[in-house]
N, C-alpha and C positions, 0 to 999 in steps of 0.2 A: 594347962592349955584349954582355951575356951572352945565352945561348940562350933563357932564360925571357923576358927583356924583348923579344927579337926575336919570339918566338912570340906574345906578347901584342899587340905592335904590328901584326903581320901579321893576326892573328885579328880585331883591332878594325877594321882597314881593310876586311877582307873582310865583316865584319858591317855596317859602315857602308853597304855597297851596298844593303842592304835598304831603309832609309828613303830612300836616293837613288833607288832604283827607284820608290818610292811618289811621290816628288816629280815624277819624269818622267811618271808615270801621270796626274798632275793636269793635264797639258797636253792640252786637249780642244778640240773644235770646229775641227779642222783642215779646211780646205776645199781641194778638194771632199771630200764625205763619204766616198767610196770610198778616198781617200788616208788618212784617219784610221783606217779599218778595216784597211787594208793595213799601216800603220805598227804598229798593235797586234799584228797577227798576225806581222809580221816580227820584232818584239822577242821574242815568245814562241818563235818558231822559232830565233832566235839563241841563246836560252837552252837550247833543246834540243840544238843543236850543241855548246855548251859542256859540257853534261852528258855527252854521248856522249864528248867528248874527255877529260873527267875520268875516266870509266870506262876508256877505252882506254889512256891514257897514265900514269895514276897509280894509281887505286884497284885495278885488277886486277893490273897488273904488280907493284906493291909488295905487294899482298895475298897473291898466290900464292907469293911468295918465302919465306915462313915457314910455309906450311901445305901439307899433303898435298893431293892431288887430291880426295880424299873430303871433307876439311874445307872446302876451297875451294868445292866445289859446294854443300855444306851451307850455308855462310855466305851465298852469293848467293841460294840458294833461300829461306832464312829471311827475308832482306831483302825479297825479292819478295812472299812470303806476308804478312809484317807490313804492308807497304804496301797489299796487297790488302785485308787485314782493316780497316785504317784507312779505306780508301776506302769499304768497305761500311758501316762505322759512320757515316761522314759522310753518305753517301747516304740512310741511314735518318732522318737529322735535317735533311734539306733540302739538304745539299751546299753550304752557304754558306761553308764555311771549308776546302774541299778544298786549295786552293793554299797557304793559310797553314800548314796542318798538314804538307803535303808539304815545304814550304820548311824548316820547323823540323826535320822528321824526317831530312832528309839533311844539314842544316847542323851539327847537334850531333855526330853520329858523325864527320863529316869534321873538325870542329874538335878533337875529342878526338885523332884520329890526327895532326892537324897539330902539336899540342903535343908528342906523343911523337916525331915525326919531327925536329922542331927540336932536341929534347933529345939525340938521337943524332947530330946533324949530317948527317942524310940530305939529299942534294941535292934530292930530290923534294919537300921541304917547301916550298920557294919556289914551285915550280910548282903544288903543291896549293893554296897560299894564293891564288895568282893565279886559278886556276880556280874556287875557292869564291867569291871576290869577283865574278867575271864571271857565275857562275850565279845569285848572289843578286840581282844587278841586275834581270834580267828576271823572276825569281820574285817579287821585291818589287813590281815593276810589275804583274804579273798578279794577285797576291794583293790588292793595294790595289784594283784595278778590281773584283775579285770581291766584296770586303767592302763597298764603297761603292755598288755597283750598285743602282739603284732605291731609294736612300735607306736601305739596310739598316743602315749604320753611319755615324756622323758622320765626315767626312774627317779632321778634326783629331784625333779620338780614335784613329782607325786609324793615323795618322802617329805619334802618341805611343806607341802599342803597338809599332810597328815599331822605334822608337828603343830601346825596352826589349829587344826581341828581339835587337837587334844586340849587346847585352852578353852574350848566351849564347856568342858566339864566344870572346872572351878568357877567360871563365869555364871553358868546356870545354877550351880550350888549356892553361890552368893545371892542370886536373885530369889531362889527358893527360900533361903534362910531369912531374908528380910521381908519378902512380900507374900509368902505362902504359909508361914508358920501359924498365922491366925486364921487361915482358911483351910481347915482340914478336909472339907468336902471337895474343894478344888484340887488339893493334893491327891486325894483318892481318885478323882476323875482323871488326872494326868497319869496315874499309875495304871488304871484300867485301860485308858486310851493306848498306852504303850503296850499293854498286854495284848490288846486286840491287834495292833500292828505287828507284834512279834509272831502271834499265831498265824497271821496271813503270810508273813515272811517265811516262816519255817516250812509251811506246807506248799507254798507257791515256788519258793526259790531254793532253800537250803536242802530239803529232802531230795528233790530230783537231782541235785548236783552231787549227792553222796553216792549215787548208784554206780556201781561197777559190777560188771557181769562176773559172777562167781567169786566175789571178793567179800570178806567178812569184816575187815578192820574198820571201815567207815561206820557200820552199824554198831560195832562195839565201841567206837569212839563216841557215838551219841549216848550210849548207855553210860560210859565213863564220865561224860560231862554232866549228865543228870545226877549220877551218884555223888560227884564232887559237890554239886549244889545241895544235895540232900545232907551231906556231912556238915557243910557250912551251916545249914539251917538248924540242924540238931545241936551243934556245938555252941551256938550263940543264943539258944532259947533260954 
């Protein structure tokens, strides 16, 4: 199996976690009520842990390997500022698609980098694919709940939309494989850009949502997500 086929398969599986997260989000009315709330917050926190792991073990280490300190800082800063701008634009329009846009905004640059990494045979490609899939699951979960809350969108329509969004992964991976493989500095910039956006997202949106008074599962979920990312990092080194 050639590298292009491999990258398409991995990107497709990672993208499939988006509708899978939506399907998980359709499980409601867990009793007692506090358990349903804690379950939702724990899923979000787990996603936060995975996102931090992606930044710590793949995006930043791989990104800084081809860029100077100045360019690395610039890429991360630009990513954070772009996500900040998107967040402001969404807030001005009611904030009903914040999670959806955040999910797409970090999924696409990561998938671009994934295609380029597989094309070069970089061992980090497998770990990145794993982390993308793991972060897409809770992001799909949260975005689905956000879009369908209070009858804003029909659940079936949202699920169909998420299935289409999953196709962005293999498409971006193909583009990365063909057009970024000879541009390692640009790949690194995309990775650090995604890292900056993720850091903004974690502290601006995910961390506040995981807070429940006198509840510990969400915080432990974040730790569990990070540990899972660490294990993946150590096993593929």
